[in-house]
C-alpha positions as CSV (number, residue, x, y, z in Angstrom):
1,X,-22.8,-3.5,-20.4
2,X,-23.0,-1.2,-17.4
3,X,-20.0,-0.6,-15.2
4,X,-21.8,-2.2,-12.2
5,X,-22.0,-5.5,-14.2
6,X,-18.3,-5.3,-15.3
7,X,-17.2,-4.6,-11.7
8,X,-19.4,-7.4,-10.3
9,X,-17.6,-9.8,-12.5
10,X,-14.2,-8.4,-11.6
11,X,-14.9,-8.7,-7.9
12,X,-16.5,-12.2,-8.1
13,X,-14.2,-14.6,-6.3
14,X,-11.4,-12.2,-5.9
15,X,-12.5,-9.6,-3.4
16,X,-11.0,-10.0,0.1
17,X,-13.0,-8.4,2.8
18,X,-10.9,-5.9,4.6
19,X,-12.2,-6.0,8.1
20,X,-9.1,-4.4,9.7
21,X,-9.2,-1.9,12.5
22,X,-8.3,1.6,11.3
23,X,-6.0,3.6,13.5
24,X,-8.3,6.5,14.3
25,X,-6.7,9.8,15.4
26,X,-8.0,12.6,17.4
27,X,-7.1,16.2,18.2
28,X,-8.6,17.6,14.9
29,X,-6.6,15.3,12.6
30,X,-8.4,13.4,9.9
31,X,-9.3,9.8,10.5
32,X,-9.0,8.8,6.8
33,X,-8.2,11.0,3.9
34,X,-11.0,9.7,1.7
35,X,-14.5,8.6,2.7
36,X,-16.5,6.5,0.2
37,X,-20.2,7.5,0.4
38,X,-22.8,5.4,-1.4
39,X,-26.4,4.2,-1.2
40,X,-27.1,0.5,-0.8
41,X,-29.0,-0.6,-3.9
42,X,-27.4,2.1,-6.0
43,X,-23.8,1.6,-7.0
44,X,-22.5,-0.3,-3.9
45,X,-20.4,-2.5,-6.2
46,X,-18.9,0.6,-7.8
47,X,-18.2,1.9,-4.4
48,X,-16.5,-1.3,-3.4
49,X,-14.3,-1.2,-6.6
50,X,-13.5,2.5,-6.1
51,X,-12.5,1.9,-2.5
52,X,-10.3,-1.0,-3.4
53,X,-8.5,0.8,-6.2
54,X,-7.9,3.9,-4.1
55,X,-6.7,1.7,-1.2
56,X,-4.2,0.1,-3.5
57,X,-2.9,3.5,-4.6
58,X,-3.0,5.4,-1.3
59,X,-3.0,2.6,1.4
60,X,-5.9,1.1,3.2
61,X,-5.6,3.4,6.2
62,X,-6.3,6.4,3.9
63,X,-9.7,5.1,2.6
64,X,-12.9,4.6,4.5
65,X,-15.8,2.5,3.3
66,X,-18.2,1.4,6.0
67,X,-18.6,-2.3,5.2
68,X,-14.8,-2.7,4.8
69,X,-13.5,-0.3,7.5
70,X,-15.7,-1.1,10.5
71,X,-14.8,-4.4,12.2
72,X,-17.4,-6.8,13.5
73,X,-18.7,-5.9,16.9
74,X,-17.6,-2.2,16.7
75,X,-20.1,0.6,17.4
76,X,-21.2,1.2,13.8
77,X,-22.8,4.6,14.4
78,X,-20.0,6.0,16.4
79,X,-17.3,4.9,13.9
80,X,-19.3,6.1,11.0
81,X,-19.9,9.6,12.4
82,X,-16.2,10.0,13.4
83,X,-15.0,9.0,9.9
84,X,-17.5,11.1,8.0
85,X,-16.8,14.2,10.1
86,X,-13.0,13.6,10.1
87,X,-12.3,12.9,6.4
88,X,-10.5,15.4,4.1
89,X,-12.4,14.2,1.0
90,X,-15.9,12.6,0.6
91,X,-16.6,10.8,-2.7
92,X,-20.4,10.5,-3.1
93,X,-21.1,7.6,-5.5
94,X,-24.3,8.4,-7.4
95,X,-26.2,6.2,-9.8
96,X,-29.5,6.3,-11.5
97,X,-31.4,5.0,-8.4
98,X,-29.8,7.4,-5.9
99,X,-33.0,9.5,-5.8
100,X,-35.5,6.7,-6.3
101,X,-38.6,6.3,-4.2
102,X,-38.8,3.3,-1.9
103,X,-41.1,0.4,-2.8
104,X,-42.8,0.2,0.6
105,X,-44.1,3.7,1.3
106,X,-43.2,5.5,-2.0
107,X,-41.0,8.0,-0.2
108,X,-37.4,8.8,-1.1
109,X,-34.7,7.7,1.3
110,X,-32.8,10.9,0.8
111,X,-35.8,12.9,2.3
112,X,-35.3,11.0,5.7
113,X,-33.1,13.1,8.0
114,X,-31.8,9.8,9.4
115,X,-30.8,8.5,6.0
116,X,-27.1,7.5,6.4
117,X,-26.1,8.5,2.9
118,X,-27.5,12.0,3.5
119,X,-26.1,12.3,7.0
120,X,-22.6,11.5,5.9
121,X,-22.7,14.2,3.2
122,X,-24.0,16.7,5.8
123,X,-21.3,15.8,8.2
124,X,-18.6,16.2,5.6
125,X,-19.9,19.7,4.5
126,X,-20.1,20.8,8.2
127,X,-16.5,19.7,8.8
128,X,-15.2,21.6,5.8
129,X,-14.3,18.5,3.8
130,X,-14.2,18.5,0.0
131,X,-17.2,16.7,-1.4
132,X,-16.9,15.2,-4.9
133,X,-19.9,13.6,-6.6
134,X,-18.9,10.5,-8.6
135,X,-21.5,9.9,-11.3
136,X,-21.8,6.3,-12.5
137,X,-21.9,6.0,-16.4
138,X,-24.5,8.4,-17.8
139,X,-26.2,9.4,-14.5
140,X,-27.4,13.0,-14.7
141,X,-26.0,15.7,-12.5
142,X,-28.1,16.4,-9.4
143,X,-30.2,19.6,-9.3
144,X,-30.7,21.7,-6.3
145,X,-34.5,21.3,-6.4
146,X,-34.1,17.5,-6.1
147,X,-32.3,17.7,-2.8
148,X,-33.1,18.4,0.8
149,X,-31.9,21.9,2.0
150,X,-29.0,20.6,4.0
151,X,-27.3,18.9,1.0
152,X,-28.3,21.4,-1.7
153,X,-24.5,22.4,-2.0
154,X,-24.0,18.9,-3.4
155,X,-25.6,20.1,-6.7
156,X,-22.9,22.8,-7.0
157,X,-19.9,20.5,-6.4
158,X,-17.8,19.8,-9.4
159,X,-18.2,16.1,-10.2
160,X,-16.2,13.3,-11.7
161,X,-17.6,10.4,-13.8
162,X,-16.8,6.7,-13.6
163,X,-17.7,4.9,-16.9
164,X,-17.2,1.3,-17.9
165,X,-15.7,2.2,-21.2
166,X,-13.1,4.5,-19.7
167,X,-12.7,3.1,-16.2
168,X,-8.9,3.4,-16.2
169,X,-8.6,7.1,-17.1
170,X,-11.6,7.9,-15.0
171,X,-10.0,6.3,-12.0
172,X,-6.9,8.3,-12.6
173,X,-8.9,11.5,-12.7
174,X,-10.7,10.7,-9.4
175,X,-7.4,9.8,-7.7
176,X,-5.9,13.1,-8.9
177,X,-8.9,15.0,-7.6
178,X,-8.4,13.3,-4.2
179,X,-4.8,14.3,-4.1
180,X,-5.6,17.9,-4.9
181,X,-8.2,18.0,-2.1
182,X,-5.9,16.3,0.3
183,X,-2.4,17.8,-0.4
184,X,-0.6,16.0,2.5
185,X,-1.8,12.6,1.2
186,X,0.9,12.3,-1.5
187,X,3.6,13.0,1.1
188,X,2.3,10.2,3.3
189,X,2.1,7.8,0.4
190,X,5.6,8.6,-0.6
191,X,6.9,8.2,2.9
192,X,5.2,4.7,3.2
193,X,6.7,3.6,-0.1
194,X,10.2,4.7,1.0
195,X,9.8,3.0,4.4
196,X,8.7,-0.2,2.6
197,X,11.7,-0.1,0.2
198,X,14.0,0.4,3.2
199,X,12.4,-2.6,5.0
200,X,12.8,-4.7,1.9
201,X,16.5,-3.8,1.5
202,X,17.1,-4.6,5.2
203,X,15.3,-7.9,4.9
204,X,17.5,-8.9,1.9
205,X,20.6,-8.8,4.1
206,X,19.4,-11.4,6.5
207,X,20.9,-14.9,7.0
208,X,20.1,-17.2,4.2
209,X,22.6,-19.9,5.1
210,X,20.2,-21.5,7.7
211,X,22.0,-23.9,10.2
212,X,25.7,-24.3,9.8
213,X,28.4,-26.1,11.9
214,X,31.8,-24.6,12.5
215,X,32.7,-21.2,11.1
216,X,30.9,-19.6,8.2
217,X,31.0,-16.2,6.5
218,X,28.1,-15.0,4.4
219,X,28.6,-11.9,2.3
220,X,27.3,-10.1,-0.8
221,X,29.6,-7.7,-2.7
222,X,32.7,-6.6,-0.8
223,X,36.2,-5.2,-1.4
224,X,38.6,-8.1,-0.8
225,X,41.7,-6.9,1.1
226,X,42.4,-10.3,2.5
227,X,40.1,-12.6,4.4
228,X,41.2,-15.4,6.7
229,X,38.8,-18.2,7.6
230,X,39.7,-20.5,10.4
231,X,38.0,-23.9,10.3
232,X,38.6,-27.0,12.3
233,X,41.7,-28.1,10.3
234,X,42.9,-25.4,7.9
235,X,43.6,-21.7,7.4
236,X,42.7,-20.2,4.0
237,X,43.7,-16.8,2.7
238,X,41.8,-15.3,-0.1
239,X,43.7,-12.0,-0.2
240,X,47.4,-11.0,-0.2
241,X,50.0,-10.7,2.6
242,X,52.0,-12.9,5.0
243,X,50.4,-15.5,7.3
244,X,52.2,-17.1,10.3
245,X,50.2,-20.1,11.5
246,X,51.0,-23.4,13.2
247,X,49.4,-25.8,10.8
248,X,50.2,-29.0,9.0
249,X,49.0,-27.8,5.6
250,X,48.3,-24.3,4.3
251,X,46.5,-24.1,1.0
252,X,46.1,-20.8,-0.9
253,X,44.4,-20.7,-4.3
254,X,43.0,-18.1,-6.8
255,X,40.8,-18.6,-9.8
256,X,42.7,-21.4,-11.5
257,X,45.7,-19.2,-12.4
258,X,47.1,-18.8,-8.9
259,X,50.4,-20.0,-7.6
260,X,49.9,-22.5,-4.7
261,X,52.3,-23.0,-1.8
262,X,52.0,-26.0,0.4
263,X,54.3,-25.7,3.4
264,X,54.5,-27.9,6.5
265,X,55.5,-26.9,10.0
266,X,55.9,-23.5,11.5
267,X,56.7,-21.4,8.5
268,X,56.0,-17.9,7.1
269,X,53.7,-18.3,4.1
270,X,53.7,-15.8,1.3
271,X,50.6,-16.0,-0.9
272,X,51.2,-15.4,-4.6
273,X,47.8,-14.7,-6.1
274,X,47.8,-13.9,-9.8
275,X,44.1,-14.7,-10.4
276,X,41.6,-12.0,-11.0
277,X,40.9,-9.4,-8.4
278,X,37.5,-8.1,-9.2
279,X,36.4,-7.3,-5.6
280,X,33.8,-10.0,-5.4
281,X,35.8,-12.5,-3.4
282,X,36.2,-16.2,-4.4
283,X,33.6,-17.6,-6.8
């Protein structure tokens, strides 16, 4: 079974189309770290899978694939040209039909100067990006005599291979190659992970008590040096020390092994707490 068949099954019913606006940057900075180049009719399913996996590892904003990255209604040509000339790494997905002649006129698409697949590769070379051919399964390496002059360097680029039998390790190798070609990418990925972890920690300290009436205290782990909670009718001490309070009844209790004093009137109450003091507050 070819890898395109395996990937087609994996994507069936599970692929969410990522039509989200990319945050393009100017002033010489890259738009996306990694550009996925492919030919329709030759490995587009592999390109979709590769783009999804690299997006999962590096973040969606770091990976460009035309059908996912350009939103409906946008200027397709403008966005494509900016992304191809602004990437750090271009992955050229190449299958057995990449050089095939068309059925209509018998000419090869790659020989057309306006062929988008060819144009993207030319733009990446001219911008100084690293171009990595990704050969599908047993696809042969390209030869210089098979290519138009402006993309002849593609035949000399070190390639990576993506095979259905070793798709996991092959993906790891491709991802490693991208990181080597885009050295700042790993720092950006780590920074996003740390920011996400900090957000998650902050979100975990929010109010989970919902609506309450009266006075309420919500806490996680804390050091208990004495907490006084005033409600509508009582004063409760969960720590140690003296309390002076005008109250009819004062109730102080520990974890079942505490001494309890109930005193009426205006008195000074001394809490005697012999229960455990493990710093977690009352259970």
